C-alpha positions as a Python dict, from the first residue, in 0.01 Angstrom:
ca = {
    (1, 'M'): (0, 0, 0),
    (2, 'G'): (-342, 158, 17),
    (3, 'L'): (-275, 309, 358),
    (4, 'G'): (56, 449, 237),
    (5, 'V'): (-112, 623, -57),
    (6, 'V'): (-382, 764, 170),
    (7, 'L'): (-129, 892, 426),
    (8, 'T'): (81, 1056, 154),
    (9, 'A'): (-224, 1217, -8),
    (10, 'L'): (-355, 1350, 323),
    (11, 'G'): (-7, 1475, 406),
    (12, 'L'): (14, 1665, 77),
    (13, 'I'): (-328, 1822, 135),
    (14, 'G'): (-240, 1899, 495),
    (15, 'A'): (83, 2070, 392),
    (16, 'V'): (-138, 2332, 226),
    (17, 'V'): (-449, 2359, 444),
    (18, 'A'): (-332, 2230, 786),
    (19, 'P'): (49, 2222, 820),
    (20, 'G'): (178, 2008, 1105),
    (21, 'R'): (-161, 1839, 1171),
    (22, 'P'): (-158, 1461, 1114),
    (23, 'L'): (-456, 1343, 908),
    (24, 'L'): (-577, 1708, 905),
    (25, 'L'): (-738, 1643, 1244),
    (26, 'Y'): (-522, 1733, 1541),
    (27, 'Q'): (-201, 1892, 1658),
    (28, 'P'): (32, 1672, 1866),
    (29, 'A'): (92, 1765, 2228),
    (30, 'Q'): (459, 1844, 2165),
    (31, 'G'): (376, 2089, 1886),
    (32, 'P'): (327, 2071, 1508),
    (33, 'A'): (459, 1758, 1341),
    (34, 'T'): (785, 1809, 1154),
    (35, 'G'): (848, 1728, 789),
    (36, 'L'): (685, 1869, 479),
    (37, 'I'): (404, 1620, 518),
    (38, 'A'): (262, 1495, 847),
    (39, 'T'): (155, 1133, 885),
    (40, 'S'): (-34, 962, 1164),
    (41, 'F'): (303, 852, 1305),
    (42, 'V'): (380, 1219, 1392),
    (43, 'N'): (753, 1134, 1397),
    (44, 'P'): (880, 1169, 1038),
    (45, 'N'): (1129, 882, 1079),
    (46, 'H'): (857, 634, 1175),
    (47, 'G'): (627, 760, 901),
    (48, 'A'): (906, 721, 645),
    (49, 'A'): (961, 358, 754),
    (50, 'F'): (594, 276, 697),
    (51, 'L'): (597, 449, 358),
    (52, 'I'): (902, 240, 255),
    (53, 'L'): (698, -72, 329),
    (54, 'A'): (407, 72, 130),
    (55, 'T'): (634, 155, -165),
    (56, 'F'): (765, -198, -196),
    (57, 'A'): (423, -349, -130),
    (58, 'A'): (299, -157, -435),
    (59, 'L'): (608, -255, -632),
    (60, 'G'): (561, -621, -544),
    (61, 'L'): (195, -611, -645),
    (62, 'A'): (293, -441, -971),
    (63, 'A'): (551, -712, -1038),
    (64, 'Q'): (288, -988, -1024),
    (65, 'A'): (6, -794, -1198),
    (66, 'R'): (-74, -924, -1547),
    (67, 'A'): (-292, -643, -1680),
    (68, 'L'): (-95, -344, -1807),
    (69, 'N'): (-333, -84, -1663),
    (70, 'T'): (-324, -252, -1320),
    (71, 'R'): (54, -265, -1326),
    (72, 'A'): (73, 103, -1428),
    (73, 'L'): (-166, 206, -1150),
    (74, 'L'): (33, 15, -889),
    (75, 'F'): (355, 161, -1024),
    (76, 'V'): (210, 511, -978),
    (77, 'A'): (112, 417, -620),
    (78, 'A'): (472, 309, -551),
    (79, 'T'): (597, 640, -690),
    (80, 'V'): (355, 840, -474),
    (81, 'T'): (458, 667, -151),
    (82, 'G'): (826, 691, -248),
    (83, 'V'): (783, 1066, -291),
    (84, 'G'): (617, 1066, 51),
    (85, 'V'): (938, 924, 202),
    (86, 'F'): (1133, 1222, 66),
    (87, 'L'): (868, 1473, 177),
    (88, 'S'): (886, 1339, 532),
    (89, 'L'): (1238, 1495, 543),
    (90, 'S'): (1368, 1188, 725),
    (91, 'R'): (1730, 1155, 623),
    (92, 'G'): (1743, 798, 752),
    (93, 'G'): (1425, 715, 560),
    (94, 'I'): (1557, 863, 235),
    (95, 'L'): (1884, 672, 265),
    (96, 'S'): (1703, 348, 353),
    (97, 'L'): (1471, 383, 53),
    (98, 'A'): (1775, 425, -173),
    (99, 'V'): (1940, 117, -19),
    (100, 'A'): (1621, -88, -62),
    (101, 'L'): (1597, 10, -429),
    (102, 'V'): (1958, -92, -487),
    (103, 'V'): (1897, -421, -306),
    (104, 'Y'): (1584, -487, -511),
    (105, 'G'): (1773, -422, -834),
    (106, 'G'): (2052, -655, -727),
    (107, 'L'): (1809, -930, -626),
    (108, 'Q'): (1635, -903, -960),
    (109, 'L'): (1966, -963, -1135),
    (110, 'L'): (2019, -1275, -924),
    (111, 'R'): (1677, -1421, -1005),
    (112, 'R'): (1655, -1767, -1148),
    (113, 'G'): (1479, -1845, -1471),
    (114, 'D'): (1506, -1554, -1714),
    (115, 'P'): (1865, -1423, -1729),
    (116, 'R'): (1785, -1201, -2029),
    (117, 'G'): (1520, -1012, -1839),
    (118, 'G'): (1771, -852, -1602),
    (119, 'A'): (1804, -533, -1806),
    (120, 'R'): (1426, -493, -1827),
    (121, 'R'): (1385, -545, -1454),
    (122, 'L'): (1663, -299, -1377),
    (123, 'A'): (1497, -49, -1610),
    (124, 'L'): (1178, -73, -1402),
    (125, 'V'): (1374, -6, -1083),
    (126, 'A'): (1550, 288, -1247),
    (127, 'L'): (1214, 420, -1371),
    (128, 'L'): (1073, 407, -1017),
    (129, 'A'): (1381, 580, -876),
    (130, 'G'): (1361, 848, -1143),
    (131, 'G'): (991, 905, -1081),
    (132, 'V'): (1045, 937, -705),
    (133, 'L'): (1341, 1173, -746),
    (134, 'G'): (1163, 1380, -1009),
    (135, 'G'): (843, 1413, -810),
    (136, 'A'): (1024, 1499, -486),
    (137, 'S'): (1249, 1752, -662),
    (138, 'W'): (952, 1917, -831),
    (139, 'L'): (755, 1947, -507),
    (140, 'A'): (1030, 2043, -260),
    (141, 'G'): (1380, 2000, -402),
    (142, 'D'): (1538, 2290, -210),
    (143, 'Q'): (1396, 2187, 128),
    (144, 'I'): (1507, 1826, 80),
    (145, 'V'): (1863, 1926, -15),
    (146, 'A'): (1879, 2167, 280),
    (147, 'E'): (1768, 1892, 518),
    (148, 'L'): (2025, 1648, 381),
    (149, 'Q'): (2299, 1908, 432),
    (150, 'Y'): (2186, 2019, 779),
    (151, 'Q'): (2412, 1953, 1076),
    (152, 'R'): (2344, 2040, 1438),
    (153, 'A'): (2618, 2256, 1585),
    (154, 'E'): (2619, 2077, 1920),
    (155, 'L'): (2600, 1728, 1767),
    (156, 'P'): (2787, 1739, 1433),
    (157, 'L'): (2774, 1361, 1383),
    (158, 'G'): (2402, 1346, 1454),
    (159, 'K'): (2274, 1018, 1594),
    (160, 'L'): (2605, 847, 1522),
    (161, 'A'): (2766, 1047, 1805),
    (162, 'L'): (2574, 835, 2058),
    (163, 'W'): (2704, 500, 1929),
    (164, 'P'): (3029, 485, 2134),
    (165, 'S'): (2836, 558, 2453),
    (166, 'G'): (2576, 295, 2368),
    (167, 'W'): (2843, 33, 2299),
    (168, 'A'): (3018, 116, 2629),
    (169, 'L'): (2685, 68, 2807),
    (170, 'A'): (2623, -266, 2633),
    (171, 'R'): (2973, -394, 2716),
    (172, 'A'): (2943, -290, 3079),
    (173, 'H'): (2619, -493, 3114),
    (174, 'W'): (2706, -763, 2864),
    (175, 'L'): (2549, -1062, 3036),
    (176, 'V'): (2183, -971, 3095),
    (177, 'G'): (2164, -607, 2986),
    (178, 'I'): (2009, -312, 3165),
    (179, 'G'): (1645, -413, 3104),
    (180, 'R'): (1382, -255, 2884),
    (181, 'G'): (1308, 110, 2956),
    (182, 'A'): (1614, 173, 3172),
    (183, 'L'): (1825, 353, 2912),
    (184, 'A'): (1740, 707, 3023),
    (185, 'T'): (1867, 635, 3374),
    (186, 'A'): (2158, 404, 3288),
    (187, 'L'): (2317, 583, 2991),
    (188, 'P'): (2439, 906, 3161),
    (189, 'R'): (2707, 703, 3343),
    (190, 'Y'): (2861, 616, 3004),
    (191, 'L'): (2803, 935, 2802),
    (192, 'A'): (3113, 1037, 2611),
    (193, 'P'): (3252, 1388, 2673),
    (194, 'G'): (3126, 1642, 2425),
    (195, 'L'): (2768, 1516, 2402),
    (196, 'P'): (2499, 1767, 2509),
    (197, 'A'): (2476, 1706, 2883),
    (198, 'G'): (2139, 1873, 2934),
    (199, 'A'): (1955, 1632, 2705),
    (200, 'T'): (1769, 1317, 2806),
    (201, 'Y'): (1850, 1012, 2596),
    (202, 'A'): (1552, 775, 2603),
    (203, 'S'): (1677, 566, 2309),
    (204, 'L'): (2005, 494, 2134),
    (205, 'E'): (1817, 528, 1800),
    (206, 'N'): (2002, 220, 1681),
    (207, 'Q'): (1825, -112, 1727),
    (208, 'Y'): (2149, -306, 1680),
    (209, 'L'): (2290, -135, 1989),
    (210, 'Q'): (1959, -113, 2174),
    (211, 'L'): (1899, -489, 2171),
    (212, 'P'): (2234, -586, 2332),
    (213, 'A'): (2206, -297, 2578),
    (214, 'D'): (1855, -402, 2687),
    (215, 'W'): (1892, -781, 2683),
    (216, 'G'): (2265, -840, 2705),
    (217, 'L'): (2516, -933, 2436),
    (218, 'P'): (2430, -1308, 2415),
    (219, 'V'): (2057, -1253, 2359),
    (220, 'G'): (2086, -932, 2156),
    (221, 'L'): (2354, -1053, 1916),
    (222, 'A'): (2182, -1389, 1877),
    (223, 'A'): (1856, -1217, 1783),
    (224, 'I'): (2033, -1003, 1523),
    (225, 'A'): (2227, -1298, 1379),
    (226, 'L'): (1921, -1525, 1360),
    (227, 'T'): (1718, -1251, 1192),
    (228, 'G'): (1988, -1204, 929),
    (229, 'A'): (2014, -1578, 873),
    (230, 'A'): (1637, -1609, 837),
    (231, 'L'): (1633, -1330, 579),
    (232, 'V'): (1899, -1509, 374),
    (233, 'V'): (1702, -1836, 390),
    (234, 'W'): (1384, -1657, 281),
    (235, 'W'): (1562, -1495, -11),
    (236, 'R'): (1709, -1824, -132),
    (237, 'R'): (1366, -1985, -110),
    (238, 'R'): (1188, -1702, -295),
    (239, 'R'): (1454, -1579, -536),
    (240, 'D'): (1243, -1676, -837),
    (241, 'D'): (943, -1465, -726),
    (242, 'A'): (960, -1093, -818),
    (243, 'A'): (686, -999, -572),
    (244, 'Q'): (857, -1176, -282),
    (245, 'L'): (1187, -1010, -370),
    (246, 'A'): (1016, -673, -322),
    (247, 'V'): (923, -787, 28),
    (248, 'V'): (1285, -886, 96),
    (249, 'A'): (1403, -542, -20),
    (250, 'A'): (1142, -372, 202),
    (251, 'V'): (1256, -568, 507),
    (252, 'V'): (1621, -485, 430),
    (253, 'G'): (1530, -116, 392),
    (254, 'V'): (1362, -107, 732),
    (255, 'A'): (1655, -298, 882),
    (256, 'V'): (1896, -36, 747),
    (257, 'H'): (1671, 242, 872),
    (258, 'N'): (1692, 101, 1224),
    (259, 'L'): (2061, 183, 1230),
    (260, 'V'): (1953, 543, 1297),
    (261, 'D'): (1600, 498, 1428),
    (262, 'F'): (1381, 279, 1648),
    (263, 'N'): (1067, 245, 1433),
    (264, 'L'): (1044, -130, 1504),
    (265, 'E'): (949, -31, 1860),
    (266, 'F'): (609, 87, 1724),
    (267, 'L'): (328, -145, 1621),
    (268, 'G'): (246, 68, 1318),
    (269, 'V'): (576, -45, 1164),
    (270, 'A'): (644, -370, 1352),
    (271, 'L'): (314, -540, 1259),
    (272, 'P'): (346, -481, 881),
    (273, 'V'): (707, -601, 895),
    (274, 'A'): (597, -912, 1087),
    (275, 'A'): (322, -979, 833),
    (276, 'L'): (564, -942, 541),
    (277, 'A'): (818, -1166, 714),
    (278, 'G'): (543, -1424, 766),
    (279, 'M'): (472, -1420, 394),
    (280, 'L'): (841, -1482, 325),
    (281, 'A'): (862, -1760, 584),
    (282, 'S'): (559, -1943, 442),
    (283, 'R'): (674, -2270, 280),
    (284, 'R'): (370, -2298, 57),
    (285, 'P'): (117, -2050, -76),
    (286, 'S'): (-193, -2026, 137),
    (287, 'R'): (-412, -2186, -131),
    (288, 'E'): (-215, -2513, -98),
    (289, 'R'): (-260, -2540, 276),
    (290, 'R'): (-519, -2758, 431),
    (291, 'P'): (-765, -2573, 652),
    (292, 'R'): (-711, -2632, 1019),
    (293, 'P'): (-999, -2604, 1261),
    (294, 'T'): (-956, -2317, 1503),
    (295, 'G'): (-1045, -2395, 1859),
    (296, 'P'): (-1354, -2199, 1972),
    (297, 'L'): (-1175, -2076, 2283),
    (298, 'L'): (-863, -1951, 2101),
    (299, 'I'): (-984, -1593, 2051),
    (300, 'P'): (-1126, -1547, 2405),
    (301, 'V'): (-810, -1693, 2558),
    (302, 'A'): (-596, -1457, 2352),
    (303, 'L'): (-807, -1159, 2461),
    (304, 'V'): (-779, -1262, 2825),
    (305, 'L'): (-401, -1289, 2795),
    (306, 'V'): (-373, -945, 2630),
    (307, 'L'): (-597, -781, 2891),
    (308, 'G'): (-406, -954, 3170),
    (309, 'L'): (-76, -824, 3038),
    (310, 'A'): (-226, -476, 3005),
    (311, 'V'): (-340, -484, 3368),
    (312, 'L'): (-5, -611, 3494),
    (313, 'T'): (191, -354, 3294),
    (314, 'R'): (254, -46, 3506),
    (315, 'V'): (296, 279, 3317),
    (316, 'G'): (535, 453, 3553),
    (317, 'R'): (629, 817, 3562),
    (318, 'S'): (982, 940, 3515),
    (319, 'S'): (1209, 1047, 3797),
    (320, 'A'): (1177, 1404, 3674),
    (321, 'D'): (804, 1390, 3748),
    (322, 'D'): (863, 1244, 4094),
    (323, 'V'): (1130, 1501, 4181),
    (324, 'S'): (926, 1792, 4044),
    (325, 'Q'): (618, 1687, 4240),
    (326, 'A'): (820, 1643, 4559),
    (327, 'L'): (988, 1985, 4534),
    (328, 'R'): (665, 2168, 4448),
    (329, 'S'): (446, 1994, 4702),
    (330, 'G'): (494, 2258, 4970),
    (331, 'L'): (552, 1987, 5231),
    (332, 'P'): (809, 2015, 5512),
    (333, 'A'): (1168, 1931, 5429),
    (334, 'S'): (1147, 1594, 5601),
    (335, 'A'): (849, 1491, 5387),
    (336, 'V'): (1026, 1604, 5071),
    (337, 'R'): (1331, 1397, 5168),
    (338, 'S'): (1106, 1097, 5221),
    (339, 'R'): (958, 1135, 4873),
    (340, 'L'): (1301, 1170, 4719),
    (341, 'A'): (1417, 858, 4901),
    (342, 'Q'): (1117, 673, 4761),
    (343, 'A'): (1206, 791, 4410),
    (344, 'I'): (1561, 663, 4462),
    (345, 'R'): (1435, 322, 4576),
    (346, 'W'): (1219, 300, 4264),
    (347, 'R'): (1497, 410, 4025),
    (348, 'P'): (1834, 382, 4202),
    (349, 'A'): (2033, 431, 3880),
    (350, 'D'): (1881, 773, 3804),
    (351, 'Y'): (2101, 1066, 3904),
    (352, 'L'): (1822, 1323, 3933),
    (353, 'P'): (1677, 1228, 4277),
    (354, 'H'): (2030, 1212, 4420),
    (355, 'L'): (2102, 1561, 4284),
    (356, 'A'): (1777, 1693, 4430),
    (357, 'Q'): (1869, 1537, 4765),
    (358, 'A'): (2210, 1705, 4752),
    (359, 'R'): (2066, 2048, 4679),
    (360, 'L'): (1808, 2012, 4955),
    (361, 'A'): (2075, 1910, 5205),
    (362, 'L'): (2302, 2194, 5088),
    (363, 'A'): (2026, 2448, 5147),
    (364, 'T'): (2001, 2334, 5510),
    (365, 'G'): (2379, 2310, 5561),
    (366, 'Q'): (2401, 1931, 5605),
    (367, 'R'): (2756, 1867, 5496),
    (368, 'R'): (2773, 1488, 5513),
    (369, 'E'): (2436, 1428, 5343),
    (370, 'T'): (2520, 1680, 5071),
    (371, 'M'): (2852, 1521, 4978),
    (372, 'Q'): (2716, 1165, 4991),
    (373, 'A'): (2429, 1251, 4755),
    (374, 'L'): (2665, 1441, 4523),
    (375, 'N'): (2908, 1149, 4508),
    (376, 'R'): (2625, 917, 4404),
    (377, 'A'): (2499, 1163, 4143),
    (378, 'L'): (2848, 1214, 3999),
    (379, 'F'): (2905, 840, 3978),
    (380, 'L'): (2582, 800, 3782),
    (381, 'Y'): (2638, 1103, 3556),
    (382, 'P'): (3006, 1209, 3558),
    (383, 'N'): (2971, 1450, 3265),
    (384, 'S'): (2680, 1655, 3401),
    (385, 'P'): (2769, 2026, 3432),
    (386, 'G'): (2479, 2082, 3672),
    (387, 'I'): (2612, 1826, 3921),
    (388, 'H'): (2964, 1970, 3903),
    (389, 'L'): (2829, 2322, 3963),
    (390, 'T'): (2636, 2202, 4267),
    (391, 'A'): (2948, 2024, 4392),
    (392, 'A'): (3151, 2344, 4346),
    (393, 'S'): (2895, 2547, 4544),
    (394, 'A'): (2895, 2286, 4821),
    (395, 'L'): (3274, 2271, 4843),
    (396, 'R'): (3301, 2650, 4859),
    (397, 'R'): (3043, 2665, 5131),
    (398, 'F'): (3218, 2397, 5334),
    (399, 'G'): (3562, 2564, 5302),
    (400, 'H'): (3727, 2363, 5023),
    (401, 'R'): (3799, 2645, 4779),
    (402, 'R'): (4066, 2474, 4568),
    (403, 'Q'): (3853, 2162, 4520),
    (404, 'A'): (3563, 2387, 4424),
    (405, 'L'): (3779, 2534, 4147),
    (406, 'L'): (3845, 2186, 4014),
    (407, 'E'): (3470, 2120, 4006),
    (408, 'Y'): (3417, 2446, 3819),
    (409, 'R'): (3678, 2330, 3569),
    (410, 'L'): (3501, 1996, 3521),
    (411, 'A'): (3174, 2182, 3467),
    (412, 'L'): (3340, 2390, 3196),
    (413, 'Q'): (3475, 2078, 3028),
    (414, 'A'): (3129, 1919, 3049),
    (415, 'G'): (2972, 2208, 2858),
    (416, 'A'): (2840, 2450, 3120),
    (417, 'P'): (2774, 2807, 2993),
    (418, 'S'): (3114, 2971, 3031),
    (419, 'A'): (3003, 3333, 3084),
    (420, 'E'): (2783, 3262, 3386),
    (421, 'L'): (3023, 3005, 3532),
    (422, 'L'): (3332, 3229, 3506),
    (423, 'D'): (3144, 3511, 3673),
    (424, 'R'): (3092, 3283, 3976),
    (425, 'A'): (3419, 3090, 3969),
    (426, 'L'): (3661, 3382, 3930),
    (427, 'S'): (3539, 3530, 4257),
    (428, 'A'): (3702, 3230, 4428),
    (429, 'C'): (4037, 3282, 4250),
    (430, 'R'): (4307, 3468, 4443),
    (431, 'T'): (4636, 3364, 4282),
    (432, 'P'): (4761, 3261, 3937),
    (433, 'E'): (4771, 2904, 4068),
    (434, 'D'): (4398, 2926, 4131),
    (435, 'L'): (4346, 3035, 3771),
    (436, 'A'): (4557, 2744, 3648),
    (437, 'A'): (4337, 2507, 3848),
    (438, 'L'): (4019, 2661, 3708),
    (439, 'L'): (4090, 2701, 3336),
    (440, 'P'): (4159, 2400, 3111),
    (441, 'P'): (4482, 2419, 2907),
    (442, 'H'): (4476, 2521, 2542),
    (443, 'A'): (4146, 2710, 2574),
    (444, 'P'): (4213, 3064, 2444),
    (445, 'A'): (3845, 3154, 2429),
    (446, 'L'): (3800, 3076, 2800),
    (447, 'V'): (4118, 3264, 2890),
    (448, 'S'): (3990, 3563, 2693),
    (449, 'Q'): (3656, 3557, 2874),
    (450, 'A'): (3833, 3525, 3210),
    (451, 'V'): (4059, 3821, 3134),
    (452, 'E'): (3757, 4028, 3037),
    (453, 'V'): (3571, 3940, 3360),
    (454, 'L'): (3877, 4022, 3570),
    (455, 'R'): (3929, 4349, 3385),
    (456, 'Q'): (3568, 4456, 3443),
    (457, 'R'): (3606, 4379, 3813),
    (458, 'G'): (3925, 4584, 3836),
    (459, 'R'): (4149, 4286, 3911),
    (460, 'L'): (4405, 4387, 3650),
    (461, 'A'): (4706, 4232, 3821),
    (462, 'L'): (4543, 3889, 3821),
    (463, 'A'): (4431, 3933, 3458),
    (464, 'L'): (4787, 4016, 3348),
    (465, 'A'): (4923, 3725, 3552),
    (466, 'L'): (4682, 3494, 3371),
    (467, 'L'): (4804, 3624, 3036),
    (468, 'H'): (5166, 3588, 3145),
    (469, 'Q'): (5123, 3218, 3231),
    (470, 'T'): (4928, 3142, 2914),
    (471, 'D'): (5106, 2942, 2646),
    (472, 'Q'): (5280, 3166, 2393),
    (473, 'G'): (5123, 2979, 2106),
    (474, 'A'): (4778, 3050, 2244),
    (475, 'L'): (4864, 3419, 2286),
    (476, 'R'): (4879, 3448, 1908),
    (477, 'D'): (4503, 3384, 1893),
    (478, 'P'): (4331, 3709, 1775),
    (479, 'I'): (4062, 3695, 2045),
    (480, 'L'): (4318, 3646, 2321),
    (481, 'M'): (4542, 3919, 2177),
    (482, 'S'): (4249, 4161, 2185),
    (483, 'S'): (4180, 4078, 2549),
    (484, 'E'): (4546, 4124, 2634),
    (485, 'I'): (4556, 4469, 2470),
    (486, 'S'): (4245, 4580, 2658),
    (487, 'A'): (4393, 4459, 2988),
    (488, 'L'): (4725, 4635, 2921),
    (489, 'L'): (4545, 4961, 2844),
    (490, 'A'): (4332, 4931, 3157),
    (491, 'A'): (4649, 4874, 3362),
    (492, 'G'): (4816, 5181, 3210),
    (493, 'Q'): (5084, 4985, 3024),
    (494, 'V'): (5043, 5178, 2700),
    (495, 'E'): (5368, 5099, 2516),
    (496, 'P'): (5329, 4720, 2541),
    (497, 'A'): (4966, 4762, 2436),
    (498, 'V'): (5072, 4953, 2123),
    (499, 'E'): (5324, 4685, 2030),
    (500, 'R'): (5070, 4405, 2077),
    (501, 'A'): (4809, 4601, 1880),
    (502, 'R'): (5049, 4642, 1588),
    (503, 'A'): (5118, 4269, 1595),
    (504, 'L'): (4743, 4203, 1601),
    (505, 'V'): (4686, 4419, 1293),
    (506, 'V'): (4963, 4237, 1106),
    (507, 'R'): (4829, 3898, 1209),
    (508, 'H'): (4457, 3973, 1181),
    (509, 'P'): (4390, 4301, 991),
    (510, 'A'): (4019, 4319, 1071),
    (511, 'P'): (3838, 4648, 1152),
    (512, 'A'): (3827, 4558, 1524),
    (513, 'S'): (4207, 4516, 1525),
    (514, 'W'): (4255, 4861, 1371),
    (515, 'L'): (4023, 5013, 1630),
    (516, 'L'): (4230, 4862, 1913),
    (517, 'L'): (4549, 4997, 1755),
    (518, 'A'): (4389, 5341, 1721),
    (519, 'E'): (4285, 5340, 2087),
    (520, 'A'): (4631, 5232, 2203),
    (521, 'T'): (4796, 5495, 1981),
    (522, 'R'): (4563, 5765, 2119),
    (523, 'R'): (4658, 5670, 2473),
    (524, 'A'): (5026, 5695, 2380),
    (525, 'S'): (4996, 6024, 2190),
    (526, 'P'): (4661, 6208, 2156),
    (527, 'G'): (4590, 6289, 1793),
    (528, 'A'): (4823, 6022, 1656),
    (529, 'E'): (4529, 5784, 1605),
    (530, 'L'): (4425, 5984, 1296),
    (531, 'T'): (4705, 5831, 1092),
    (532, 'V'): (4604, 5480, 1203),
    (533, 'L'): (4236, 5536, 1125),
    (534, 'H'): (4310, 5684, 781),
    (535, 'R'): (4516, 5375, 699),
    (536, 'A'): (4239, 5151, 827),
    (537, 'R'): (3981, 5327, 609),
    (538, 'Q'): (4196, 5259, 306),
    (539, 'H'): (4156, 4885, 373),
    (540, 'H'): (3795, 4891, 501),
    (541, 'A'): (3629, 5191, 337),
    (542, 'S'): (3272, 5074, 400),
    (543, 'D'): (3308, 4977, 766),
    (544, 'Q'): (3089, 5208, 976),
    (545, 'P'): (3261, 5164, 1318),
    (546, 'L'): (3591, 5271, 1161),
    (547, 'G'): (3419, 5569, 1003),
    (548, 'L'): (3260, 5666, 1334),
    (549, 'A'): (3596, 5639, 1510),
    (550, 'L'): (3768, 5852, 1245),
    (551, 'A'): (3497, 6118, 1262),
    (552, 'G'): (3529, 6124, 1642),
    (553, 'A'): (3905, 6164, 1616),
    (554, 'L'): (3863, 6452, 1367),
    (555, 'T'): (3618, 6616, 1606),
    (556, 'R'): (3862, 6591, 1896),
    (557, 'A'): (4128, 6746, 1671),
    (558, 'G'): (3900, 7042, 1595),
    (559, 'R'): (3850, 6952, 1229),
    (560, 'H'): (3473, 6978, 1252),
    (561, 'D'): (3396, 7029, 884),
    (562, 'E'): (3590, 6716, 779),
    (563, 'A'): (3419, 6520, 1055),
    (564, 'A'): (3074, 6643, 948),
    (565, 'T'): (3141, 6555, 583),
    (566, 'L'): (3248, 6204, 684),
    (567, 'A'): (2944, 6163, 911),
    (568, 'E'): (2709, 6274, 631),
    (569, 'G'): (2860, 6007, 410),
    (570, 'L'): (2807, 5745, 680),
    (571, 'L'): (2445, 5859, 714),
    (572, 'S'): (2377, 5823, 340),
    (573, 'A'): (2540, 5478, 337),
    (574, 'G'): (2358, 5357, 648),
    (575, 'R'): (2128, 5060, 599),
    (576, 'S'): (2004, 4949, 937),
    (577, 'S'): (1830, 5161, 1197),
    (578, 'G'): (2130, 5120, 1427),
    (579, 'E'): (2370, 5259, 1166),
    (580, 'L'): (2138, 5553, 1095),
    (581, 'A'): (2095, 5633, 1464),
    (582, 'N'): (2473, 5617, 1522),
    (583, 'A'): (2536, 5855, 1232),
    (584, 'H'): (2278, 6104, 1365),
    (585, 'Y'): (2430, 6090, 1715),
    (586, 'L'): (2776, 6145, 1568),
    (587, 'L'): (2655, 6450, 1374),
    (588, 'A'): (2495, 6583, 1691),
    (589, 'S'): (2823, 6554, 1883),
    (590, 'I'): (3016, 6720, 1595),
    (591, 'H'): (2775, 7015, 1576),
    (592, 'R'): (2775, 7051, 1954),
    (593, 'A'): (3157, 7060, 1957),
    (594, 'A'): (3147, 7322, 1678),
    (595, 'G'): (2900, 7537, 1873),
    (596, 'R'): (2603, 7467, 1648),
    (597, 'S'): (2351, 7375, 1919),
    (598, 'H'): (2042, 7400, 1695),
    (599, 'R'): (2189, 7152, 1444),
    (600, 'A'): (2288, 6924, 1729),
    (601, 'A'): (1930, 6927, 1864),
    (602, 'Y'): (1797, 6852, 1515),
    (603, 'E'): (2026, 6550, 1472),
    (604, 'L'): (1930, 6419, 1817),
    (605, 'E'): (1563, 6442, 1724),
    (606, 'E'): (1631, 6254, 1399),
    (607, 'A'): (1808, 5979, 1592),
    (608, 'R'): (1511, 5954, 1829),
    (609, 'K'): (1270, 5920, 1535),
    (610, 'V'): (1478, 5635, 1390),
    (611, 'L'): (1479, 5447, 1718),
    (612, 'V'): (1108, 5502, 1779),
    (613, 'A'): (1026, 5375, 1430),
    (614, 'N'): (1237, 5061, 1484),
    (615, 'P'): (1233, 4986, 1859),
    (616, 'R'): (1338, 4620, 1824),
    (617, 'R'): (1641, 4705, 1611),
}
C-alpha cells in the first residue's frame, strides 16, 4: 500500500515536471512512458495491476483498523491509488478495478456474522468508488474518456483480435505446448487474416491462452482450474474476515486483468500476488504458529540455486538480430549463408532466416534454393505480405508470370500497400484474365486504383476491359464510377462518360462528382459546362474547387469581368494558404486572358508571398 501511494504521488509530480520519466529519474529506452502518470513499471498495464493490489491492500487495512483516524487515512490511501489506476490510462486496469470493487461488495454481502451490516459495508465500497471516479474525473476526465473510446484502425477489436489465433496455436500443440518464449516464432503460422502482418507478437496478452499455448492444454488448463478452486477454498475459509475479503477481491481483479495483459509474468506484480495468496492460504494466523528452527544452510543453499539458474539461463538474441548482423557483416555470400543456416538451426520455426535465405539466393539467381526457402517461409507465416511479394518477384524472374500474379493477389489480401504493389504487379498483366487473377473479387477500391494506374500508363484498352468485367453492383461504387469516367474520357469515349457522370451526380452529388460531369460536358460541347457548374454552385456555394472551375470556364468563354468578380469572392473567403494562393493564381490567369499583364504580374507576386510565408502548407 505504501509503495502504491508513493508511485502514484511521484507519477502525479512527474506528470508536471518530468512527463514520461518513471520516478522522475530516467527515460526508458523505447521512449517516454505512456499514460498520464509514469510508474516504475513503465508499461501502464503492469503499473495499473500493481496499483490495484495497493488499493485493496489499503482497503483491507482500513477494514481491520479500529481507530477512526487510522481508518480514514487508509481509506484516503486506497482512493489515491485507485485514482492512479485511472491515470495510468490502462483500459484493462480500469475495468479490472471496477470488477474487483463489485466482487468486494458482493463478498461483503455474503459475509457471515452481521447480516445487518451489509448496507453499511456496501456504502463504504460505493464511497471508495465515488472518490476514485471523482478524483480521476477532476484530474483528467476528458483524457480518460478519450482513451476508453479509442480504437485502433488496423486492430478494431484490440487485444481480443489475437484470441482466435492464440487458441488455434494452443490446439495445434495441445499435448506439450510450444515452450516458453517461442510464441514470436510459432504464432505467425496461425495468424488469422486481417491482423497486421508487419507486427511481431511476443505475447498473446491473455494468460489463460498463454499458459495452454506454452505448456499444453493438460498442464495449462489444470493450472487455471486449480487456481480457481484454490481461490474458492480461500474465500470460504476467510469469508468472515473483511480484510481477507479485500485480498480475495484484489486477486480476482488481477486475474481479470490478465485476460488482456500479462502482468503476472513480472516479479513486481507476481510477488505481491503470491504473498497475498499465501496470506489467504494460511490456516492459522502467524501468531498461533509455533516457531520452527531454520536450518543455517537454508539461505546459502537458496542463493547457490538462484545463482546456478541464472548462470544456466541463456539470454538469447532474436532471429531479427541474427539476420541483421549476418546481412550487414560485409562477409562473402557463402559466409552469410552459413550464418543464416546457423540461425535456422537455432530457431527452425522462425520464418525470418528462411526469408533472408530466399532473398539472398534470388539475388544470385539460384532457382531451387530460392523456392525451397520461400516454401518454408510461407509455411511458417502464410499471411505475410513480404514473403508473398518476394515469391512473386522470384516467380516472375524464373518465368512463371501467372503464378506471380497469384502471389501478388495473396500479398494484397494479406495487407500489402496496394499503391506500390499495383504499380509493380500491373506491369505483368497483359490480358483481362491476368487482371482477374491479380485482383480479389468484390474490391472496388483496388479496381479503382488499378484503373488509375493503367490510365496513367496509357493502357486504356486494358483499363476499360477491367471495368467491363467488374461486377455491375461494384460499378455503382462512387470511387469506381469516378475512375470509369476518367478512363472513358482518356479513351475519347465522351458520350458514355457524360452518361456515367450524370448517374454519378444523381447517386453521389458531391463537388467532385459535379466537377467530373463538368469536364465530360466540356469535352462533349465546349462552353456547355457553365450550366453544370452554375447548378453545382447552387448546391455547394462555399466549395472552392467548384468556384475555381466556374471562374475558369467563364474565362474560357470570354466573360472576364464575371470571372474576376467570382475569383475576388473566393479570395476573400479563402482560409488556408493553399486556397489563397489558388485564388491569386486564378486572378492572374483571368487578367492575363483579358490583356491586363500588370494586374496578372501583381497577382502572381501575391501568390508567391503567400507560399513563401507558409512553405509547409
